[in-house]
C-alpha positions as CSV (number, residue, x, y, z in Angstrom):
1,M,-6.3,-32.3,3.2
2,P,-3.1,-29.4,2.8
3,E,-3.8,-25.8,4.1
4,M,-3.7,-23.7,1.0
5,P,-1.4,-21.3,0.7
6,M,-2.0,-17.4,1.5
7,P,-2.1,-15.3,-1.3
8,L,-0.3,-11.8,-1.9
9,S,0.2,-9.7,0.9
10,P,-1.1,-6.1,0.7
11,K,2.1,-5.6,0.6
12,C,3.5,-7.1,-1.8
13,A,0.3,-6.4,-4.1
14,F,1.4,-2.6,-3.4
15,A,4.9,-3.0,-3.9
16,L,4.0,-4.8,-7.6
17,G,1.7,-2.5,-9.0
18,G,4.7,0.2,-8.1
19,A,7.1,-2.1,-10.3
20,I,4.4,-2.5,-12.7
21,A,4.2,1.6,-12.7
22,R,7.9,1.4,-13.8
23,V,7.7,-1.0,-16.2
24,L,5.6,0.8,-18.1
25,R,6.1,4.3,-17.8
26,A,10.2,3.2,-19.4
27,I,8.2,1.8,-22.5
28,P,7.2,4.2,-25.8
29,W,3.4,2.5,-25.6
30,K,0.3,4.2,-24.3
31,V,-1.3,1.6,-22.2
32,V,-4.2,1.5,-19.6
33,L,-4.2,-0.3,-16.7
34,V,-7.4,-1.7,-15.6
35,A,-8.6,-3.2,-12.2
36,G,-11.9,-5.2,-12.5
37,T,-13.5,-6.6,-9.6
38,G,-15.7,-6.2,-6.9
39,W,-15.3,-4.9,-3.2
40,S,-16.4,-7.0,-0.3
41,H,-17.7,-10.4,-1.5
42,T,-20.0,-12.3,1.0
43,Q,-18.5,-15.4,-0.1
44,N,-14.8,-14.6,0.3
45,T,-15.2,-15.2,3.7
46,N,-14.7,-17.2,6.8
47,W,-18.3,-19.7,6.5
48,G,-19.5,-19.1,9.5
49,R,-20.3,-15.8,9.1
50,N,-23.3,-16.2,7.4
51,W,-23.4,-13.2,5.1
52,V,-25.6,-11.9,3.2
53,H,-24.3,-9.1,2.0
54,P,-21.3,-6.7,1.9
55,H,-20.0,-5.1,4.5
56,M,-21.0,-1.6,3.2
57,E,-19.6,0.3,6.9
58,N,-16.2,-0.6,5.9
59,D,-16.2,-0.3,2.1
60,L,-18.2,2.9,2.3
61,M,-14.8,3.8,4.3
62,R,-12.2,2.8,2.0
63,Y,-14.0,3.6,-0.8
64,S,-13.7,7.8,1.1
65,E,-10.1,6.8,1.1
66,W,-10.2,6.2,-2.9
67,S,-12.3,8.9,-4.1
68,D,-10.4,11.1,-2.6
69,S,-6.9,9.6,-4.2
70,K,-6.0,8.8,-0.4
71,F,-4.8,5.2,-0.9
72,S,-1.0,5.4,-0.9
73,N,-0.8,3.6,2.5
74,W,-3.3,1.0,1.3
75,G,-0.3,-1.6,0.9
76,E,0.2,-0.9,4.9
77,T,-3.0,-0.1,6.2
78,F,-4.7,-4.3,4.7
79,T,-4.0,-7.1,6.4
80,Y,-4.9,-10.6,5.8
81,G,-7.1,-10.3,9.0
82,K,-8.8,-6.8,7.6
83,L,-9.4,-8.7,4.3
84,E,-11.1,-11.6,6.1
85,A,-12.9,-9.9,8.8
86,Y,-14.8,-7.8,5.6
87,G,-14.6,-10.4,2.9
88,Q,-12.3,-8.1,1.1
89,W,-9.9,-10.1,-0.7
90,E,-10.6,-9.1,-4.0
91,H,-9.4,-5.5,-2.8
92,L,-5.8,-7.5,-3.5
93,C,-6.6,-6.3,-7.5
94,W,-7.7,-2.2,-5.9
95,I,-3.9,-2.1,-4.0
96,V,-2.4,-3.3,-7.1
97,L,-3.8,-0.2,-8.7
98,A,-3.5,1.9,-5.4
99,G,0.5,1.1,-5.9
100,A,0.6,1.6,-9.9
101,M,-1.2,5.4,-9.8
102,T,1.0,6.2,-6.4
103,E,4.1,5.6,-8.2
104,L,2.6,7.5,-11.2
105,G,1.5,10.3,-9.8
106,S,-2.0,9.5,-10.8
107,K,-4.5,10.9,-9.4
108,I,-8.7,10.1,-9.8
109,V,-10.8,12.5,-11.9
110,Y,-14.2,10.9,-11.7
111,S,-15.3,7.7,-9.8
112,D,-18.4,6.7,-8.3
113,F,-19.8,3.6,-5.9
114,Q,-22.4,1.2,-6.9
115,Q,-23.8,0.1,-3.7
116,N,-24.9,-4.1,-4.5
117,W,-27.4,-5.4,-1.6
118,C,-28.5,-8.5,-4.4
119,F,-25.0,-9.8,-5.8
120,N,-22.9,-9.6,-2.9
121,S,-20.6,-7.1,-3.6
122,N,-20.4,-3.4,-4.5
123,W,-18.0,-2.1,-7.3
124,V,-16.1,0.8,-8.8
125,N,-15.8,2.7,-11.3
126,T,-12.8,4.7,-11.6
127,I,-10.5,7.2,-14.0
128,F,-7.5,8.4,-13.3
129,S,-5.4,11.0,-14.9
130,V,-3.6,10.7,-17.3
131,V,0.2,10.7,-16.7
């Protein structure tokens, strides 16, 4: 069986978010950016981990950065190894959003962290300032 290609790198995901923000800033219409994924998923990682729950400690650490709008370095601090180690592959969508919000200079005005032991994923809801 052929090896699966790697997904978008965190660095490229962050740059993609910035590029999307520049395009949207240049158009005359009002738009909304939405990220709709969980944070760490126990099933999004190596079968050998046998996880039953998300990696709460790492998710809470990342959420602390997120809720303080300290995500401008997420393109650099996330690596494939960290995404795999903590089952955070879906963070790539949030890294794209972090790149866009960094480009626009938007700050978080509301955010909450929904810790979840049942569905193998924590969830975050966030509203950013209008730019």
